[in-house]
N, C-alpha and C positions, 0 to 999 in steps of 0.2 A: 412099550406099555409098562407101567409101574407094576411092581410085585403085589401091591396091596391097595386097598381102598379105605379112605377115611370118610365117614358119614358125619357131616358137620353143618352147623348153623352158627355163624360167627357172632350172633347175638348172645351166645352162651359163653361165659368165661372159660369153662373147661375145654370147649371146642377151640377157642382162641389159643389156649396154651399149647395144645397139640399142633395146631396149624402153624403157629409161629416157630415152634421147635423144628418141625419138619422143613419149613422154608429156610430158616436160618442155617440149617445143616445140610442143605441141598439134597434132601432125601426125596426121591421121586415117589409120588403117590397119585392115585386117582381120587379127585376131589368130588365126592358125591354130595352136592349141596342140598340141604333140606331146610324146611321152614317150620320151626316150632310153632309159630303163631298161625300156621295153617293146619296144625295137627298131624303133620306128615309122619311124626315119630310114633304116633298112636295106631298106625295102620297095620293090618295083618301082614302085609308084605315086609314091612320093617321089622315086625316081630320075629321074622325068620332070620334076620341078621342079628338082632339083639332082643332076646326075650324080655329084657327089662324095659324095652321101649324108651330108652333114654339116649341122649347124645352127649358126647361123641360115641361112635362105635368104630371098631377097626376089624377089617376082614383081610386076612393074609392067606390066600389059598383056602385051605380047609380050616384054618385057625381063625378064630374070632374072639374078640374080647370087648368088654366095657371098662369103665373107670379110667378117666383121663390121666391120673397120676401113675397108674400101672402102665398105661400106654407109653408115657414119657420114658419110663425106665426100660420098657421093652425095646423102644426105638433106639435109645442110647446104647443098649447092649448089642442089638442086632446090627446096627450100622457103625458100631465102634466110633461114636462121636468123640470129640475132644474130651479129655478126662474131667475137665472142670464142670461139665454139665451134670454128671453123676459120678463123683470122685471115687477112685479106687482106694484112696487113703481112708481108713476106717473111721477116723474121727470126723473128717469133713463129710463123709457119706452119712454119718450119724446125724450131723446137723441138718442135712437135706431131709433125711427120713423124719427127723423130729418136727421140722416145719410142716412137711406133708401130712403128718399125723395130726398136728395141732390145728391146721387150717380147716379141717373138716368140721370142727365144732366152734370155730372162731371167725377168721376172716371171711370164709366162704358163706356161712349162713347169715352172718350179720350184714355183710355187704349185699347179699341178695334181698334181705328184708328191707334195707334202705331203698333199693331200686324199686321194689314192689310198693312200698309205702309212698314214696315220693312221685313215682312215675306211673306205675300200673294202676294204683287206686283211682286216680281221676279218669284214667282211660277206660277202665272196666266198670267201675261203679258210678262214675259221673260226678264224684265229689271228692274233696280232699279227705285224707285220713285224719282221725282225731289228733289234735295237737299233742295231747299227752302220750299217745301211742307212738307218734313220730319221734318225740323227744326221747322216749325210752329206747327205741330202736337205734337212734343216733348215739345215745350214751353207750350202748353195748358195742357199737361199731368203733367208737372213739377209744374204748378200752382196748379193743383188738389192735388198733393202730398204735397205741402207746406201747403195747407189748411187742409189736413188730419192730418198732424203733428201738426200744430199750433192751429187749432180750435177744431178738434174732439178728438185728443189724448191729446194735451197739456202735462202736466206732469203726466198723469195717465197711469197705466199699460195697460188699455184697454179703449175703447171708452166710456163705462159707468162708469168706475172706476176700482175696483180691480179684476173684473172677466170678462171673455169673454161673449160676447153677439152675437146675429145673425148679428149685425152690423159689428163686427170684421171679422166674417166669410165671409160676402159679400165683404168686402174691400179686404181681402187677396187674394181671388180667382181672383178678377179683376186685381190686381197687378201682380199675377203670370202669367197671360196671356201675359203681357208685357215682363216678364222674358223669357217666351217661345218664344217670338218673337225676342229675342237676345239682349235685353236691361237689364243690371243688375241694377235694381232699387235700390238695397240696399247698393251698394259699398260706396256711398258718403252720405248715410243717416243712421247714426248709431242708431238714435232713432227708425226709421222704422225697421231696422234690429233686434233690441232688441225686438220690438213689435211682429215681425214675429215669432221669436223664442218662445215667450210666447204663441202665437196662436197655433203653432205646438205642443207644450207641452200640451196645454189644450185639443186639439182634439185627440191627439195621433199621433206620428210620422208615424206609419205604415199606418194609414188611410190617412193622409195628403199626403204622398209620393205616395200611391196607386192612389189617386184621380188625382194627377198631373203628373203621369208618362207619359201620352200621350202628354200633352202640352209641357213638358220639353224635349220630344224626337220627336217633331212634324216633324222634317226633315225625319224621317223614313216613315211617311205617305205621304210625298210630292210626292213620285214616283207613287202613286196609280192614275190610270186614273179617271177623273171626267166624269159624264154623260154630254153629249154635251149641253143639255138644262140648266143644273146647271152651267156649265162653262160659258155660255153666260151671265147668271144672275150675276155671280161673276165679270166678266169683266166689265159689266155695272156699278156695284157698285164701283169697284176700280177706274174706269175712272172718275166717278162723284166725287170721294174723292180726287184724286191727280191732276186733271187738273186745 
């Protein structure tokens, strides 16, 4: 039996980053699968695991935590994973920390907005989001991609240099959410396409495809009925985003 449990729904980018990291590093864990679109993260029982009622969540004996980027660092330290994941070199580590701090207000929210505008709006509201709103959301995401390419990657194979780090892992799962929403991010970005392939090879193609199977086939889950209270929450979120 593994030492700890991860509460995951692989439709979520942060869940995928933690899942891929644990799998790529052969870290044993109990995989407690949850369904965000069933509202399972909002239940009283899950609130006892994570009072924030968000995924992913980690429970290691009496110790529990939220926030996927913090989990990645915790796992890297606890299991003494290869140094390139979260480098001991202070400058390389600073590059990882820099990206992890930056993505919270850039790649992550802009990517999520693209997914919600392009995929979730027709699903929940029954119509396309206004064209001008979608264009503005895509413009913000494109700026984030430009900064990822020019500032964080530059001419390096990975964000910290020659080897993959948790920063690359966090970045790729965020971008794949946009791909799942129907926007091919890599067609006109050869530098990002080459970087993506290096990330896939570094973590293992089988693990990468397994983690992204759901988001890349999300239309199959679109026909599943949503709990009424969750449907109302999603409608409110969408309306605030696209109006």
